[in-house]
C-alpha positions in Angstrom: 75.8 17.8 -29.6 73.2 17.0 -31.6 69.4 16.7 -30.5 68.1 13.3 -31.5 64.2 13.0 -31.4 61.3 11.3 -33.1 58.6 13.2 -32.2 55.9 11.2 -33.4 57.6 7.7 -32.7 58.1 5.0 -30.2 61.4 3.1 -29.9 61.6 0.1 -27.5 64.4 -0.3 -24.5 65.3 -3.8 -23.9 67.1 -4.7 -20.8 67.6 -8.1 -18.3 66.5 -8.6 -14.9 69.5 -11.5 -14.2 67.9 -13.9 -16.5 64.4 -12.4 -17.7 64.3 -9.9 -20.4 62.5 -6.9 -20.6 60.9 -4.6 -22.8 59.5 -1.4 -22.6 58.5 1.4 -25.3 59.9 4.6 -24.3 58.8 8.1 -25.5 60.8 10.5 -27.8 61.9 12.6 -24.8 62.8 9.4 -23.1 64.4 7.7 -26.4 66.8 10.8 -26.0 67.5 10.9 -22.4 68.6 7.1 -22.8 70.6 7.7 -25.9 72.6 11.0 -24.4 73.6 8.4 -21.2 74.6 5.9 -24.2 76.7 8.9 -25.8 78.5 8.7 -22.4 77.0 12.3 -21.2 76.8 12.2 -17.4 73.5 12.4 -16.0 73.9 16.1 -14.1 74.4 16.8 -18.0 70.9 15.4 -19.1 69.3 17.0 -15.8 71.1 20.4 -16.7 69.4 20.1 -20.3 65.9 19.3 -19.2 66.1 22.3 -16.6 67.3 24.3 -19.2 64.9 23.4 -21.7 61.8 22.3 -19.0 62.5 25.9 -16.4 64.0 24.6 -12.7 60.7 22.9 -11.1 59.5 20.9 -14.3 63.5 19.9 -15.2 64.3 18.5 -12.4 60.7 16.6 -11.7 62.0 15.1 -15.1 64.8 13.9 -14.5 63.8 12.9 -10.9 60.9 10.8 -13.0 63.4 9.5 -15.0 65.5 8.0 -12.7 62.7 6.9 -10.5 61.5 5.1 -13.3 64.8 3.6 -14.4 65.9 2.8 -11.1 62.1 1.3 -10.4 62.1 -1.0 -13.7 65.7 -2.4 -12.6 66.5 -0.5 -15.9 70.2 1.1 -14.1 71.2 -1.3 -11.1 74.7 -3.1 -10.9 75.1 -5.6 -13.5 71.8 -4.2 -15.7 72.7 -4.3 -19.5 70.5 -1.7 -21.4 70.4 -1.8 -25.4 68.3 1.4 -26.8 66.8 0.4 -29.9 69.4 0.1 -32.8 72.4 1.1 -30.9 75.2 -1.0 -29.4 74.6 -2.3 -25.7 75.4 0.8 -23.0 78.2 -1.0 -21.0 76.8 -2.4 -17.3 77.0 0.1 -15.0 79.2 -0.7 -11.7 78.7 -0.2 -8.2 82.6 -0.9 -7.3 81.2 -3.6 -5.2 79.4 -1.7 -3.1 75.4 -1.2 -3.0 73.6 1.5 -4.8 71.8 3.8 -2.3 68.7 5.5 -3.4 67.5 7.9 -0.8 63.9 9.3 -1.6 63.0 13.2 0.3 59.5 13.8 -0.2 58.2 17.3 0.7 55.2 19.5 -0.2 55.3 21.3 -2.9 55.3 25.1 -2.0 58.4 27.8 -1.4 60.3 28.2 1.6 60.7 31.7 1.0 58.0 34.7 0.2 57.2 34.2 -3.3 58.2 31.3 -4.0 55.8 28.3 -4.5 58.6 25.0 -4.8 61.7 24.4 -3.3 64.2 26.0 -5.1 66.8 24.6 -7.7 69.6 25.7 -4.7 68.1 24.1 -1.6 67.1 21.0 -3.9 71.2 20.9 -4.3 72.0 21.2 -1.0 69.7 18.3 0.1 71.5 16.0 -2.3 74.6 17.2 -1.2 74.3 16.9 2.4 72.2 13.4 2.2 75.1 11.7 0.3 77.5 13.4 2.3 76.0 11.8 5.4 75.6 8.4 3.5 79.4 8.8 2.6 80.4 9.5 6.6 78.4 7.1 8.1 78.0 3.9 5.8 80.9 4.5 3.5 79.3 4.8 0.5 81.5 6.7 -2.3 79.1 9.8 -3.4 79.3 8.6 -7.2 77.3 5.8 -6.2 74.6 7.6 -4.0 71.2 8.5 -5.8 69.2 10.9 -4.5 65.8 11.8 -5.8 63.1 14.3 -4.7 59.6 14.8 -4.9 57.8 17.8 -3.8 54.2 16.8 -3.7 51.1 19.2 -3.7 50.1 20.1 0.0 46.5 18.8 -1.3 47.8 15.1 -1.6 49.5 15.9 1.7 47.7 14.7 4.7 49.1 14.8 8.5 47.2 13.8 11.3 43.8 12.8 9.7 43.7 16.0 7.5 44.5 17.6 4.4 48.4 19.2 5.3 47.2 23.2 5.4 44.5 22.4 7.3 46.0 20.5 10.0 48.5 23.6 9.9 45.6 25.8 10.4 44.3 23.8 13.3 47.4 23.7 15.0 48.2 27.6 14.7 44.6 28.1 16.3 45.5 26.1 19.2 48.6 27.7 20.0 46.7 31.0 19.9 
């Protein structure tokens, strides 16, 4: 598939929230992502492409940020219609009559194994699979309608017990020693 980019230009995205028209300028990378989805590429393929270009952590983070932004702005919801400037409208997204669950998992950005400084792609895949399976089993939500967003937060941006997380852990370890 050809790589669509407009490095020095921006494009506009137009969509509706019920009876309200929305317009937002998008940069070249978001434009390319929307075009790929418009050309019927799967979201998983888009994620794979970004991981290939940006590396594991940054690619997954960028994909999650795109999805969170699109969901937050209601660019993608049941009944929405998306038009990328200069392209025909993207067909409406359907959730087969059920609400689309969105699960956000926030974790500190640190490795779970020696030498790792973030949650691995494999661990994220297990989280996504497990959460989606729980929603299927407990709430009967189809896997294809479940979105899982994993946000890694730097430890200095995570507080616990009135302290930054690392200080709290040190204090807790000192008390139990």
